[in-house]
C-alpha positions as MATLAB code, in Angstrom:
seq = 'MTHLRDLAQAAGLTLAWTDYRGERREVGDDTLRAALNAIGYAAGSESEIGESFAALHDMQSGVGLRFLTTDCGVPTLLPPDLGHHALAQLRLETGERREMRLVPSAGGMTIPPILEPGYHLVELDGDTLTLAVAPTRAYGLIDAFGETDGDARRAFGVAAQIYALPPTPYSSFGDAGSLRDYARALGEAGADAVAVSPSHALYAADPGRSSPYAPSTRLFHNVLMADPGAVFDADFAAIARCDTPGAPLIDWAREGRSKRDALRRLFERFTAEGPPDLRADFARYRAEGGALLEEHATYEALHAHFARSLGEPRGWQGWPEAYRHPQAPAVQAFAQEHAHEVVFHAFLQWLTERSLGSAQSAAREAGMGIGMIADLAVGMDAGGSHAWSRPDDILQGVSIGAPPDPLGPLGQDWGLTTFSPKALQEHGFAPFIATLRSAMRTAGGVRIDHVMGLSRLWLVPWGMPSTEGVYLQYPLDDMLRIVSLESHRNQAIVIGEDLGTVPDGFRGRIDQAGVMGMRVLLFEREDDGRFRAPQHWDVNAVAMTTTHDLPTITGWWQGNDIAWRDRLGQLPSTEDAGIQMAERHYDRLRFWESVSDYGLTQESIPDVAHPDAVIDAALDYIARSACTLAIASAEDIAGAREQPNLPGTIDTHPNWRRRLPEEPATGPVAKARLARLAAARPRAQGKREKEQA';
ca = [
      -0.048   -0.076   -0.211;
       1.649    3.121   -1.465;
       0.068    5.540    1.108;
       0.597    3.569    3.963;
       4.165    3.710    3.457;
       4.433    7.107    2.195;
       2.616    8.146    5.669;
       5.006    5.988    7.723;
       7.894    7.430    6.201;
       6.613   11.160    6.839;
       5.989    9.758   10.405;
       9.501    8.973   11.202;
       9.308    5.040   10.424;
      11.933    3.508    8.847;
      10.961    1.557    5.645;
      14.504   -0.956    5.759;
      17.249   -1.292    7.567;
      20.063   -3.373    7.832;
      20.931   -6.182    9.961;
      24.081   -7.214   11.883;
      25.059   -9.425    8.751;
      24.828   -6.529    6.472;
      21.545   -7.541    4.704;
      18.823   -5.083    3.892;
      15.581   -5.903    5.462;
      12.086   -4.625    4.684;
       9.583   -3.749    7.195;
       6.035   -5.394    6.718;
       3.075   -3.211    6.146;
       1.614   -4.967    9.116;
       4.264   -3.797   11.373;
       4.280   -0.153   10.062;
       0.348   -0.098   10.547;
       0.853   -1.024   14.124;
       3.740    1.353   14.854;
       1.583    4.349   13.259;
      -1.540    3.547   15.232;
       1.068    3.202   18.487;
       2.012    7.104   17.824;
      -1.313    8.268   17.074;
      -1.400    8.406   13.114;
      -4.619    5.819   12.337;
      -3.408    3.754    9.228;
      -6.471    1.198    8.933;
      -7.790    2.631    5.584;
      -7.084    4.958    2.871;
      -9.530    7.742    4.696;
      -7.730    7.408    7.983;
      -4.129    7.669    6.087;
      -5.269   10.774    4.267;
      -6.583   12.473    7.905;
      -3.361   11.458    9.259;
      -1.329   12.792    6.404;
      -3.142   16.239    6.970;
      -2.529   16.146   10.886;
       1.176   14.974   10.423;
       1.890   17.926    7.943;
       0.404   20.759   10.479;
       2.558   19.299   13.087;
       5.687   18.828   10.935;
       5.074   22.797    9.459;
       4.822   23.698   13.303;
       0.929   24.801   13.279;
      -0.197   25.253   16.782;
       3.192   24.553   18.061;
       3.857   26.790   21.353;
       7.005   25.101   22.957;
      10.297   25.477   20.864;
      13.910   24.892   21.390;
      16.784   26.727   20.329;
      20.201   27.399   20.816;
      22.076   30.270   22.863;
      23.002   32.901   20.429;
      20.725   31.407   17.359;
      17.836   33.072   15.921;
      14.386   31.004   15.803;
      11.986   30.693   13.400;
       8.364   31.133   14.653;
       5.673   28.762   13.964;
       3.739   29.613   10.603;
       0.624   30.714   12.018;
       2.354   33.071   14.132;
       4.596   34.454   11.477;
       2.523   37.749   10.833;
       3.640   39.201   14.002;
       6.348   41.947   13.809;
       6.832   42.635   17.779;
       7.198   40.581   20.430;
       7.719   40.721   24.509;
      10.178   38.516   25.642;
       9.845   37.320   29.429;
      13.027   35.693   30.800;
      12.906   33.280   33.526;
      14.341   35.793   35.720;
      11.169   38.041   35.272;
      12.904   40.433   33.201;
      11.004   41.836   30.392;
      12.188   42.876   26.835;
      10.481   44.375   23.774;
      11.859   42.332   20.590;
      11.562   43.295   16.840;
      11.329   39.962   14.732;
      13.082   39.676   11.808;
      11.877   38.260    8.367;
      13.734   35.424    6.917;
      13.036   33.309    3.698;
      10.892   30.579    6.327;
       8.872   33.493    7.840;
       9.585   35.486   10.931;
      12.566   34.968   13.166;
      13.324   35.704   17.005;
      16.494   37.424   17.478;
      19.297   35.477   19.170;
      18.806   34.933   22.954;
      22.055   34.298   25.222;
      20.823   33.529   28.221;
      19.770   29.933   28.530;
      16.301   28.871   30.322;
      12.663   28.514   29.538;
      11.771   32.023   28.277;
       8.211   33.259   27.249;
       7.680   34.910   24.053;
       4.522   36.982   24.171;
       3.192   37.949   20.904;
      -0.389   40.295   21.179;
      -2.490   37.393   22.880;
      -0.176   34.119   22.105;
       2.180   32.872   24.117;
       5.498   30.687   22.870;
       7.817   28.788   25.365;
      11.054   28.860   23.996;
      13.853   26.628   25.551;
      17.115   28.323   24.956;
      19.825   25.598   25.571;
      23.860   26.102   26.313;
      26.134   24.707   23.840;
      26.755   21.797   25.330;
      25.675   19.787   28.728;
      27.316   20.515   32.290;
      30.583   18.762   32.046;
      33.296   17.982   34.406;
      35.344   20.822   33.389;
      32.153   22.568   34.944;
      32.506   20.434   37.904;
      36.087   20.541   38.566;
      37.429   23.858   37.121;
      40.293   23.239   34.326;
      44.083   21.942   34.330;
      46.315   22.885   31.962;
      42.938   23.600   29.532;
      41.272   20.354   30.380;
      39.213   18.956   33.124;
      41.172   16.450   35.330;
      40.616   13.128   35.254;
      38.519   11.319   37.682;
      37.588    7.819   38.524;
      34.353    6.484   40.334;
      32.677    2.895   40.996;
      29.446    1.472   39.663;
      27.429   -0.385   41.922;
      23.990   -1.703   42.435;
      22.421    0.067   45.344;
      20.847   -3.064   46.820;
      24.181   -5.302   46.693;
      25.766   -3.096   49.280;
      25.966   -4.058   53.034;
      22.515   -3.141   54.383;
      21.518   -0.687   57.421;
      19.712   -1.430   60.285;
      16.707   -0.706   58.625;
      17.010   -3.077   55.745;
      18.361   -6.495   54.755;
      19.677   -5.330   51.857;
      21.416   -2.035   50.450;
      19.533    1.123   50.721;
      20.079    4.715   50.347;
      21.927    4.802   53.880;
      24.322    1.819   52.617;
      24.777    4.162   49.720;
      25.471    7.268   51.743;
      28.205    5.041   53.894;
      29.461    3.609   50.718;
      30.060    6.987   48.931;
      31.762    8.256   52.270;
      34.112    5.281   52.009;
      34.818    5.978   48.052;
      35.233    9.716   48.491;
      37.875    9.260   51.244;
      39.566    6.784   49.200;
      39.753    9.617   46.322;
      36.740    8.807   43.930;
      34.945   11.389   42.611;
      31.526    9.658   41.807;
      29.388    6.412   42.518;
      27.299    5.330   39.555;
      24.316    3.581   40.777;
      21.740    1.405   39.424;
      18.016    2.907   38.552;
      16.142    4.098   41.806;
      13.039    4.380   39.954;
       9.554    3.355   41.610;
       8.661   -0.358   40.987;
       5.672   -1.828   42.790;
       5.091   -1.615   46.781;
       2.652   -4.155   46.645;
       4.660   -6.777   44.563;
       8.367   -6.228   45.930;
       9.296   -9.550   44.080;
       9.336   -7.356   40.507;
      12.389   -6.190   41.320;
      14.273   -5.435   37.977;
      15.258   -1.674   38.211;
      15.112   -1.239   34.378;
      11.551   -2.293   34.256;
       9.929    0.602   36.227;
       6.461    1.465   37.108;
       7.098    5.228   36.746;
      10.702    7.066   36.374;
       9.015   10.163   37.965;
       9.326    8.690   41.578;
      11.483    6.525   43.675;
      11.687    2.841   44.769;
      10.328    2.946   48.163;
      12.476   -0.009   49.437;
      15.445    2.401   49.236;
      14.083    4.453   52.058;
      16.747    5.033   54.607;
      14.694    6.357   58.012;
      18.140    7.065   59.508;
      18.721    9.814   57.037;
      15.474   11.333   58.127;
      14.710   10.678   61.784;
      16.555   10.552   64.916;
      18.040    6.934   66.092;
      14.957    6.519   68.629;
      12.185    7.275   66.176;
      13.558    5.493   63.494;
      14.338    2.623   65.588;
      10.499    1.141   64.929;
      11.586    0.543   61.509;
      14.614   -1.908   62.202;
      14.561   -4.984   59.933;
      15.989   -8.696   60.126;
      19.960   -8.772   58.675;
      20.163  -10.626   55.676;
      20.811  -14.587   55.592;
      21.213  -15.991   52.313;
      23.844  -14.718   49.400;
      21.013  -13.920   47.222;
      18.226  -11.511   47.994;
      14.588  -12.837   48.616;
      12.830   -9.911   47.011;
       9.466  -11.097   47.662;
      10.115  -11.714   51.487;
      12.704   -9.152   52.134;
      10.691   -6.592   50.331;
       7.718   -7.191   52.307;
       9.695   -7.177   55.521;
      10.773   -3.586   54.955;
       7.582   -2.205   53.692;
       5.659   -3.561   56.482;
       8.521   -1.692   58.642;
       8.096    1.227   57.038;
       4.233    1.132   57.580;
       5.112    1.188   61.347;
       7.187    4.275   60.743;
       4.411    5.984   58.969;
       1.871    5.144   61.468;
       4.172    6.568   64.101;
       4.984    9.841   62.088;
       1.358   10.342   61.602;
       0.679   10.198   65.370;
       3.679   11.983   66.612;
       6.181   13.146   63.927;
       8.074   16.255   64.618;
       6.673   19.181   63.805;
       9.595   20.215   61.335;
       9.621   16.955   59.513;
       5.865   17.050   59.249;
       6.101   20.713   57.684;
       8.701   19.592   55.367;
       6.546   16.491   54.237;
       3.566   18.858   53.821;
       5.715   20.870   51.548;
       6.968   17.994   49.768;
       3.640   16.653   49.064;
       2.350   20.421   47.688;
       5.511   20.543   45.546;
       4.668   16.993   44.046;
       1.256   18.262   42.919;
      -1.117   16.259   40.855;
       1.935   13.948   39.744;
       2.300   12.911   43.184;
      -0.938   12.285   44.359;
      -1.926   10.298   41.085;
       1.245    7.984   41.809;
       0.185    7.760   45.234;
      -3.167    6.810   44.529;
      -2.052    4.027   41.786;
       0.260    2.464   44.575;
      -3.117    2.581   46.915;
      -5.042    1.151   44.101;
      -2.472   -1.514   43.139;
      -2.204   -2.771   46.601;
      -6.046   -2.883   46.937;
      -6.633   -4.808   43.767;
      -3.810   -7.018   44.663;
      -5.765   -8.058   47.581;
      -9.113   -8.297   46.103;
      -8.083   -9.828   42.508;
      -5.191  -11.942   44.046;
      -2.926  -10.691   41.087;
      -1.291   -7.535   41.679;
      -0.424   -6.737   37.995;
      -1.234   -3.462   35.856;
      -3.976   -1.444   35.838;
      -5.162   -2.974   32.589;
      -6.564   -5.946   34.811;
      -8.617   -3.316   37.088;
     -11.943   -3.100   36.798;
     -12.705   -0.505   33.762;
     -14.195    2.028   36.200;
     -10.545    2.481   37.999;
      -8.751    2.510   34.711;
      -8.208    6.324   34.725;
      -7.234    8.754   37.468;
      -9.734   11.170   36.567;
     -12.789    8.603   36.538;
     -15.372    9.084   39.580;
     -14.508    5.591   41.026;
     -10.762    6.582   41.591;
     -11.752    9.758   43.082;
     -14.074    8.444   45.521;
     -11.735    5.703   46.449;
      -8.855    8.326   46.922;
     -11.181    9.840   49.762;
     -12.283    6.866   51.145;
      -8.579    5.645   51.382;
      -7.006    8.733   51.931;
      -4.661    7.461   54.640;
      -3.329    4.842   52.293;
      -2.700    7.570   49.321;
      -1.194    9.764   52.442;
       1.375    6.657   53.197;
       2.471    6.333   49.764;
       3.243    9.932   49.360;
       5.106    9.301   52.466;
       7.161    6.714   51.304;
       8.514    9.020   48.379;
       9.156   11.357   50.531;
      11.453    9.409   52.627;
      13.038    7.934   49.908;
      13.787   11.571   48.055;
      15.169   12.546   51.207;
      17.312    9.551   51.578;
      18.647    9.896   48.430;
      19.661   13.449   48.674;
      21.652   12.571   52.148;
      23.502   10.257   50.393;
      24.329   13.073   47.616;
      25.209   15.401   50.628;
      27.344   12.560   52.072;
      29.670   12.185   48.976;
      29.926   15.688   48.613;
      31.287   16.337   52.041;
      34.127   13.392   51.371;
      35.255   15.122   48.723;
      33.527   13.671   45.643;
      33.317   16.590   42.814;
      30.361   14.566   41.366;
      28.710   12.269   43.633;
      25.855    9.964   42.590;
      25.467    9.209   38.952;
      21.926    8.416   38.712;
      20.545    5.708   36.162;
      17.671    6.646   34.015;
      15.882    3.626   32.444;
      14.919    3.688   28.736;
      11.638    2.788   29.322;
       8.489    1.827   31.702;
       6.240   -0.838   32.184;
       2.874   -0.603   30.153;
       0.902   -1.614   33.469;
       2.563    0.916   35.198;
       2.206    4.260   37.323;
       3.078    6.735   34.575;
       0.825    4.630   32.168;
      -2.016    4.884   34.059;
      -1.692    8.134   35.115;
      -0.578    9.903   31.763;
      -1.540    7.378   28.790;
      -1.380   10.123   26.305;
       2.549   10.317   27.095;
       3.288    7.023   25.958;
       3.153    4.561   22.938;
       0.302    2.243   22.960;
       0.317   -1.444   21.441;
       3.883   -1.903   20.632;
       7.015   -2.433   23.066;
      10.517   -1.078   22.624;
      13.557   -3.315   22.223;
      16.433   -4.040   19.889;
      16.691   -5.812   16.194;
      18.671   -8.920   16.029;
      22.614   -8.848   16.655;
      24.758  -11.536   17.536;
      24.395  -11.666   20.989;
      20.345  -11.991   20.300;
      19.834  -13.218   16.997;
      15.979  -13.109   17.040;
      16.033   -9.545   18.195;
      14.816   -8.534   21.884;
      11.499   -7.233   23.140;
      12.120   -5.504   26.473;
       8.296   -5.521   27.420;
       8.540   -1.696   28.009;
       6.719    1.324   26.596;
       8.187    4.699   26.446;
       7.317    8.527   25.657;
       5.411    8.718   21.930;
       7.486   11.660   19.819;
       4.129   13.274   18.911;
       3.134   13.166   22.387;
       6.308   15.084   23.663;
       5.950   17.436   20.795;
       2.306   18.544   21.608;
       2.925   18.351   25.368;
       5.859   20.731   25.131;
       8.509   17.840   25.796;
       7.066   17.870   29.783;
       6.957   14.505   30.426;
      10.966   14.270   29.311;
      11.813   17.256   31.267;
      10.153   15.613   34.442;
      11.721   12.459   34.075;
      15.142   14.497   33.430;
      14.675   16.363   36.763;
      13.593   13.413   38.854;
      16.519   11.701   37.982;
      18.769   14.716   38.600;
      17.144   16.154   41.581;
      19.662   14.026   44.167;
      22.725   13.290   41.916;
      25.265   15.207   40.474;
      25.221   13.288   37.159;
      22.865   10.808   35.167;
      23.491    7.881   32.773;
      21.123    7.765   30.096;
      20.178    4.002   29.135;
      20.200    3.466   25.664;
      20.943    6.821   24.510;
      20.485    6.234   21.364;
      16.454    6.048   22.023;
      16.993    9.951   21.951;
      17.434    9.336   18.168;
      15.426    6.236   17.421;
      13.751    3.148   19.023;
      12.816   -0.316   17.780;
       9.411   -0.873   18.239;
       7.735   -4.404   18.559;
       4.058   -4.509   17.858;
       2.451   -6.636   20.499;
       1.904  -10.129   19.113;
       4.922   -9.820   16.851;
       8.159  -11.265   17.093;
      11.140   -8.912   17.700;
      12.310   -9.537   14.338;
       9.440   -7.936   12.762;
      10.133   -4.067   14.628;
      10.522   -1.275   13.193;
      12.856    2.007   13.905;
      10.951    5.179   14.604;
      12.608    8.417   14.796;
      12.875   10.662   17.783;
      13.727   14.867   17.775;
      17.449   14.471   18.585;
      17.943   17.623   18.354;
      15.260   18.863   20.901;
      15.906   16.265   23.121;
      19.654   17.206   23.217;
      19.097   20.681   23.988;
      16.724   19.807   26.850;
      19.274   17.404   28.274;
      22.010   20.168   28.124;
      19.911   22.833   29.413;
      18.802   20.814   32.384;
      22.377   19.241   33.288;
      23.272   22.780   33.597;
      19.943   23.861   35.843;
      21.128   20.850   37.895;
      24.786   20.952   37.821;
      24.537   17.209   36.542;
      26.907   15.468   34.168;
      25.261   13.361   31.470;
      26.547   10.093   30.147;
      24.840    8.137   27.680;
      24.976    4.286   27.040;
      25.978    4.177   23.663;
      26.560    0.826   23.475;
      25.127   -1.924   20.629;
      23.851   -0.831   17.220;
      24.831    2.710   17.145;
      23.438    4.755   14.459;
      26.237    6.521   12.117;
      27.400    9.843   13.290;
      25.430    9.479   16.480;
      28.760    9.235   18.856;
      29.889   12.591   17.299;
      26.507   14.061   17.864;
      26.019   13.217   21.434;
      30.054   14.172   21.984;
      29.191   17.570   20.369;
      26.700   18.185   22.956;
      28.377   17.455   26.034;
      27.272   13.850   26.788;
      29.900   11.378   27.393;
      29.687    8.206   25.875;
      31.124    4.859   27.637;
      34.226    2.661   26.394;
      34.170   -0.658   27.824;
      37.464   -2.170   27.862;
      35.894   -5.797   26.581;
      34.843   -3.865   23.522;
      37.800   -1.512   22.814;
      39.473   -3.405   20.114;
      41.552   -2.778   17.232;
      40.589   -4.587   13.716;
      43.012   -7.287   14.573;
      41.207   -8.072   17.827;
      43.946   -6.604   20.150;
      42.961   -3.983   22.810;
      43.110   -0.454   22.017;
      45.924    1.222   23.504;
      44.306    3.145   26.624;
      45.978    6.672   25.341;
      43.921    6.214   21.983;
      40.616    5.931   23.881;
      38.148    9.179   23.234;
      39.008   11.525   25.896;
      35.350   13.050   26.302;
      34.139    9.139   27.053;
      33.656    7.354   30.039;
      36.169    4.317   30.335;
      34.635    1.234   31.895;
      35.863   -2.304   33.180;
      32.413   -3.756   32.625;
      28.866   -3.001   32.952;
      25.937   -4.565   34.841;
      24.780   -6.660   31.709;
      28.396   -7.886   31.150;
      30.512  -10.689   32.599;
      32.866   -9.089   35.190;
      36.787   -9.255   34.499;
      36.835  -12.350   36.679;
      33.969  -14.128   35.002;
      35.058  -12.914   31.371;
      38.832  -14.644   32.042;
      37.204  -17.670   33.777;
      34.465  -17.924   30.862;
      31.598  -18.048   33.119;
      29.165  -15.873   30.754;
      29.613  -18.682   28.090;
      29.038  -21.150   30.808;
      26.078  -19.475   31.847;
      24.334  -19.066   28.212;
      25.309  -22.729   27.144;
      23.369  -23.941   30.136;
      20.672  -21.517   29.642;
      20.620  -22.809   25.725;
      21.372  -18.979   24.697;
      24.385  -19.694   22.376;
      23.848  -19.283   18.570;
      22.982  -22.863   16.898;
      25.887  -22.422   15.025;
      28.322  -22.752   17.979;
      28.795  -24.512   21.117;
      30.557  -23.735   24.237;
      33.822  -25.639   23.176;
      34.370  -23.019   20.315;
      33.367  -20.078   22.381;
      35.695  -21.074   25.158;
      38.356  -21.480   22.577;
      37.937  -17.712   21.358;
      38.084  -16.562   24.736;
      41.103  -18.370   25.080;
      42.448  -16.303   22.320;
      41.167  -13.350   23.603;
      42.710  -13.635   27.158;
      46.158  -14.242   24.868;
      45.364  -10.757   22.959;
      44.448   -8.978   26.390;
      47.851   -9.846   27.957;
      49.828   -9.167   25.197;
      48.014   -5.992   25.180;
      48.656   -5.216   28.614;
      52.182   -6.308   28.404;
      52.932   -4.133   25.185;
      51.453   -1.025   26.754;
      53.724   -1.264   30.113;
      51.132   -2.152   32.378;
      52.707   -5.515   33.649;
      55.816   -7.239   33.500;
      54.117  -10.725   34.789;
      53.445  -13.826   32.747;
      49.775  -14.591   31.960;
      47.913  -15.817   34.932;
      46.231  -18.741   35.285;
      42.542  -19.074   34.362;
      41.687  -19.999   37.996;
      43.808  -16.819   39.168;
      42.444  -13.724   38.071;
      43.403  -11.151   40.702;
      46.311   -9.738   38.440;
      43.912   -9.561   35.405;
      41.532   -7.460   37.665;
      44.436   -5.144   38.556;
      45.620   -5.003   35.173;
      42.080   -3.783   33.804;
      41.860   -1.136   36.532;
      45.059    0.058   35.378;
      43.774    0.109   31.563;
      40.895    2.223   32.601;
      42.690    4.399   34.913;
      45.774    5.408   32.168;
      42.979    5.688   29.498;
      42.522    8.859   27.877;
      38.779    9.152   29.210;
      38.724   12.291   31.511;
      36.372    9.829   33.528;
      37.097    6.133   34.444;
      34.322    3.828   36.491;
      35.224    0.481   37.641;
      32.526   -1.949   38.585;
      31.787   -2.642   42.552;
      31.899   -6.580   41.500;
      35.336   -5.956   39.780;
      37.067   -3.783   43.148;
      35.622   -6.834   45.029;
      37.021   -9.527   42.386;
      33.363  -11.053   42.085;
      32.609  -14.090   39.737;
      28.873  -13.456   38.798;
      27.409  -10.413   36.949;
      24.518   -8.686   38.063;
      22.347   -9.318   35.258;
      22.158  -11.917   32.473;
      20.252  -10.435   29.388;
      17.347  -12.623   28.115;
      16.992  -14.024   31.236;
      14.183  -13.128   33.700;
      14.156  -16.278   36.675;
      16.518  -18.587   35.411;
      19.595  -16.728   36.179;
      19.248  -14.573   39.525;
      19.179  -11.159   38.089;
      19.222   -8.418   40.293;
      19.753  -10.103   43.697;
      23.420  -10.454   44.130;
      24.898   -9.156   47.121;
      28.493   -7.748   47.337;
      30.744   -8.706   49.929;
      30.656   -7.445   53.130;
      33.314   -4.710   53.114;
      33.153   -3.725   49.135;
      34.865   -0.243   49.865;
      36.915   -0.720   53.083;
      38.099   -4.374   53.028;
      41.679   -4.923   52.221;
      41.176   -5.927   48.559;
      39.092   -3.407   47.913;
      41.184   -0.625   49.646;
      44.195   -1.769   47.509;
      42.176   -1.501   44.237;
      40.794    1.833   45.239;
      44.546    3.076   45.871;
      45.649    1.826   42.547;
      42.909    3.784   40.962;
      43.698    6.974   42.966;
      47.128    6.689   42.288;
      46.598    7.002   38.816;
      44.270    9.680   38.697;
      44.939   11.751   41.773;
      42.333   14.118   42.914;
      43.913   17.683   42.300;
      42.063   20.567   43.986;
      38.828   21.112   41.740;
      36.858   24.233   40.840;
      34.118   23.259   44.264;
      37.260   22.786   46.384;
      38.649   25.965   45.587;
      35.657   27.746   46.492;
      35.205   26.123   49.473;
      38.602   26.682   50.498;
];
């Protein structure tokens, strides 16, 4: 159907793509039709296609748009329906007002360049336009540390899963209090950052759903991360004490329920006799949270209610019809009748946000120039809080994922949804801005998971295999400008996870915008398979030993990842474990040869069973890389064999459940490895330290 494919292409869907074998793949009409419906352009008939074409033309021409992004010092073209104006009033965020004379151009009338970054209002004789004026690049390490001979100093940090850290008295797994203590120890060891797993909200009524990358919403936090000791004095917080852990793996259903119940006891005491200053702070937090907070708290109360009454704590699509919209009369009646429950869930959010803020403050007090680097997941659960409270924000009827690649020859369906590009433009990017602010509010940086999603995402229509997906384009320039603006407003560096299938030119584009990419040791290779020399790594990127989805250095050296994939039937049909182990043997030789050639060791290659020297060499490798920031995983600092997550598995591998050793920063092995990193990247006095001196 020619008109269908024309509409799909105009709407940002890619009609064909090239797979990892270099073969061109055409996207089927059924996939295009489903994807068009998901992004708000009906395509079931010729008449629907015609109507969608007309709506798309209006949007792309800018008719009706009242939110634009632009760069500092660059003129901005007005939407065509505002092009008849000659004068405008500019109202800056600061409240300052200026009169502007608009300038005719070939495309219409333009707003003269504005030099001040911010969200400014342009008033045009009754019409109002919001103009997001972005700095030339995101807030970076030079902004955080100041310059040393014209460059930012070279810093290091550690990446950790919060839950894996040693527990506090208020939890049997790591929480924000654990993170606070860990950050202090790392700061004292010379680190400038701790990159953490996402703290996005999951489901209080169903703590067994523990993947931090499948959140209910990214606007609020996982309440199991709350640390009562960060907010209340010891006597008051004592009521929330939990049992200490026993097994090496976290039992989320049991341990999460135990902590939730402890937090309930704390809430009841707070309601009855909470300190007046904290009660006032909670009231302010709730008022500032507004409708978004109330809707999330109401969702959590409803989710718990239907988990009890229906016996299955799943998403809102399984609730009675009358409760599937936040403005429905039944929902409003429920919120009034169960007001205490709604307040409880708002209280949990307040406590968690204050706890994470306390961890960030502790990191900075310990000398960290950055502190926490929060993690922003690429999507959210279609049955979760955001999809229920703001359904117009998101894609309906499709999941996001990845096309086939060597590690996933059948493609990937992550079972998540995310923002609709059409909805973002119609709503002035408000959902995206709110999501960034939530991630940056209690951190000194943010890592954007699958940052290619700012440019394109792989959509898989419900009911279709992952191989039958399609790429959807996103407004990259607009989104990068907003990232840059929000990073400066929050003084937060930005890292983009740019691993996997990366579009041509994409890395250069995010580098230009000040977003640091990730360079992982295991992937930094020359064409002949040798490991790339550390001095040739990209300066404006983050050097890493590994990630949570990849084997630890010990696991890689010993082939533990191959053994797991073989056990679970994940290896390609044309290979077996023996072939992969043989290839890994040659990779070990190449690595040690590279380590020796670059002067990082004079030792002979270690035995497979004794990887300690390999871990030290990997740490030296990233520490001596040209990258301005190096981040080692907590698992590698500890010498752990197992990785936190094995992609493509849910229950067959213990994802997101492993605890770190009891002293992941202060034990003798950890201290020696942190000292190794600090020696290679000494913490000179930076901008903030000078300001504080």
